[in-house]
C-alpha positions in Angstrom: 290.6 214.5 70.6 288.1 216.8 68.0 286.2 214.7 66.8 287.4 215.1 63.1 290.5 213.9 64.3 289.0 210.2 63.7 287.6 210.7 59.8 290.5 211.0 56.9 289.3 213.3 54.9 289.9 212.7 51.5 288.3 214.7 48.9 284.4 215.9 49.7 283.3 212.9 48.3 285.4 210.2 50.3 285.7 210.7 53.8 287.1 207.1 56.0 287.9 206.1 59.6 291.3 207.1 59.6 293.3 204.4 59.9 291.2 202.0 58.2 289.8 201.7 54.6 286.0 202.3 55.6 284.2 204.8 54.8 281.5 206.7 56.7 279.3 205.8 54.5 279.5 202.3 55.1 278.9 202.8 58.9 276.1 204.8 58.4 274.6 202.7 55.6 274.1 199.8 58.6 273.2 202.5 61.0 270.6 204.2 59.5 269.3 201.9 56.7 269.8 198.6 58.4 268.8 199.4 62.2 271.9 197.9 63.4 273.5 198.4 66.6 276.5 200.3 66.9 278.2 196.9 68.4 277.2 194.8 65.3 278.4 197.0 63.5 282.2 197.1 65.0 281.9 193.2 65.0 281.2 193.2 60.8 284.5 195.4 60.1 287.6 193.9 61.9 289.2 197.2 61.6 287.0 199.1 63.4 286.5 199.7 67.0 283.4 200.4 69.0 285.3 204.2 69.9 285.2 204.8 65.5 281.9 203.4 64.8 280.2 206.0 67.7 282.7 208.7 66.4 281.0 208.6 63.2 277.6 208.8 64.2 278.0 211.5 66.7 279.9 213.2 63.6 276.6 212.9 61.4 274.7 213.3 64.2 276.4 217.0 64.7 276.5 217.3 61.1 273.0 216.3 59.9 272.3 218.2 56.5 276.1 218.3 55.1 276.6 214.1 56.1 272.7 213.6 54.8 274.2 215.1 51.0 277.3 213.5 51.5 275.2 210.1 51.9 272.9 211.7 48.6 276.1 212.0 46.6 277.6 208.6 47.3 274.4 207.2 46.4 273.8 208.3 43.5 277.4 207.5 42.3 277.1 204.1 43.2 273.5 203.5 40.8 275.5 205.5 38.2 278.8 203.0 38.7 276.0 200.1 39.4 274.8 201.2 35.9 277.5 200.9 33.9 279.0 198.0 34.9 275.7 196.2 34.0 275.7 197.8 30.7 279.2 197.3 30.0 280.3 194.2 32.1 283.8 192.9 32.7 285.1 189.7 30.4 285.0 187.6 33.7 281.5 188.8 34.1 280.2 187.9 30.7 281.5 184.1 30.6 280.6 183.5 33.8 277.1 184.0 32.1 277.5 182.1 29.7 278.4 179.2 32.1 275.5 179.8 34.2 273.7 179.9 30.8 275.3 176.0 30.0 275.0 174.5 32.9 271.3 176.1 32.9 270.7 174.7 29.5 272.3 171.0 30.3 270.3 170.6 34.3 266.8 171.3 31.4 267.9 168.6 29.0 268.2 166.0 32.0 265.6 167.2 33.4 261.8 164.9 33.4 259.3 166.4 30.6 257.0 166.9 34.0 259.8 169.7 35.2 260.8 171.3 32.1 257.6 172.8 31.9 258.4 174.7 35.2 259.8 178.2 34.9 263.7 177.6 34.4 264.0 180.3 33.4 264.3 181.9 36.8 267.5 180.2 37.0 269.3 182.6 34.2 270.9 185.7 35.8 269.7 189.3 34.4 
């Protein structure tokens, strides 16, 4: 079996472990950024087996420049999507934030005066 046989190359920006919806960026983030051992990564994702995790790490070590570029592109896209969602949140998120503010406001008005002086703004979402 060739190393590439472990993966589905859906697009240049979307490489997944064959037979799963798990992208190699997920495994590599856990391995490179979080410092998790392959066994711990396999336990985190029920659709992965240990062989697939090792295949991903081996693929990375054999194609470091290309995979590093893939990971940079993926992280840039992720950050762009995150900023876009923060600037234009879905209606459900807007409602949840309003509910949290309302709940915190009710809590604040029922607190004793000594506790009201503390910074309750920490309880509000950004």
